[in-house]
N, C-alpha and C positions, 0 to 999 in steps of 0.2 A: 522383517519389516524394519529393522536397525540397519540392515545392509542396504536396504532401498533408499532410507533416507540418507546414509553416508553416500551413497552413489550419486544422489542428486544434489547433495551439498559441495561434492568434489566437482561435479559438472558445472555449477554455479561458480565455483572457486575459479576454475580454469578459464571462465569467460565465455558470456554468450551475447555479447554487447548489451548496451543500454536499452531500455524500454523506451518506445517512441509512441506517442499517441496517435491515433488515427487522424486527427484533425489538429491544427494548429490552435492554440487557445486564443479566442476573440479578445477584442480588446477590454480593459477593466471596466467595471461599472462602479458607479458611486454607491456610497453606504446605503442611501435609500433604496435606489435600484435593486440593490443585491438583496435587501430585506424584502421587497415586494415579489422579486423572483422566488426567493425562498419559500415565502408563503404560497405562491401558486404552485411550487413544485410538490408541497405536501409531502406525502409518504411514497414518492416517487424517487428511488435511489439513483436511477440513471441520470434524471434531471438534476439531481443535488449534485452528483459527481461532475456534470458538466458546468454547473454553475460554480462550482469550486475552482475551476480552471480560471475563472474570470476574477477571482476574489483575491483580495490581499493575503498574506502569510497566515495571519491569525484567524482570519474568517475562514481561509480554506480548510484550516485543521478543524474548525468546528462543522462545517459543512460536510466534510469527509466523515467525521465521528456520527454525526446523525445519520448519513447513507449507511454506514457500517452497521449501526444499530438496527434499522430497517432490514438489512439484509441477514443478519445473525438471528433476528426475529422471525424470520421465515415469511415476512409479509410479502416480498418480490417474488413474482412468478415469471421468471425469465427463461427464454428459450437457450439452449446451449451455445449457440452462436451469439445471441446478445450477452450472455454470462461471459464469453470469453473476451468480448469488445469492451465489455464494461470492465473486466478484470484489468486489461491492458490500459485503459483510462485512467482507472483507479491507481495503478501501480505508477504511472508518471505523475499523478497528482500526488501520491504519497511522498514520491521521491522528492518532488520539489517543496512540499510543505514541512516534512519531518526534517528537522536538523540534527536532532538527538534521540537516542533510543527512548527516552522518556516521551518525546512527541509521538513516536510510533505507537507505544504502549497506550496512550491517552486516545489516539484516534481509533485505533483498533477495539479498544474497549476491554472490559474483563472478561467478557465471554470467548474471545479469541484467544486461545492459548497457544504459543508458539512451541515448536520442539527446537531447541538451541543446540547447535553444533559448534564446537570451539576448535580453533587451530592457534596455537601458541608460537611465535615467531619471535626472532631476537627483539626485545623492546617492544614488541606489540603482540595484541590477541585480536584476531578477527574472528567474529561470531556470525553464523548463519541463523537467523530466525526463521524457521519454517512453518508457515500458516497453512492449514488445510481447509478451513472455512471461513468464509463463504467463498474465498477464492483461493486457489493455490499460489501462494506468494513465497518468495525468498528475499528477505532484508538482510542486506549485508552491513555489520556494523564494525568498525575499526576503534580499538582501545589503543591508542599510541601512550607510550610512556610519557608523563608529565603534560598531557594534553587531555581535553574533555572527550568522550567517547562521540563519534558522529557517525551518521547515516551515510555509507558510501554509495550504495545503489538498492534498488528494488525491482525484482524481475517476476514476472508471471512464469509459472512452472507449467509443463505439459500436464494435460488430465491424466488422472491415474486410471489406467485399464486393468482390469481385473485378470 
C-alpha cells in the first residue's frame, strides 16, 4: 500500500498537467441569485459544485464544503462516469477556491483525511495530500521558507483497480 501511494505521489510530482473542467464557468451570479440557486440545489452535490463555479471565492468554498459533506455522507448515488466528471469539476473548483492548506482542509471537512507525502527540497517542502474518498484527489502544497504555504495544484487520480 505504501509503495502504491509513493508511486502515485511521484507520478503527480513529475507532472500530469493541470486539471481542466469540462465546461467553462458561466458568468457570475448576484448574491441573491446564488442563494436562490443554492436552495434549489438542495442535496444535489453535482448542482452545488456547478453552482460554485459561478460564485465568488468565499461563497465557492462554502458551496464546495456543502457538496463534500453530502458526498462523504453517502447521500449521492452517482454512476462511475458521473463520479469521474464530477471529480474533475470539483478538482478544478477546489484549485480556484483554495489558496492555503487551511482552505483545503475546511472545504474537504473533518471526515476526509488525506495521506500526506512530503518532499524536502532546498528552502522548500512540497507536500502531496492524497484523498481517497469521495474522490481520488492529489493536492500539491508548497511551503517555501519565509512564505505562507500555498496550494499549487489539484489533480484527479485514476481509479484504483484491485
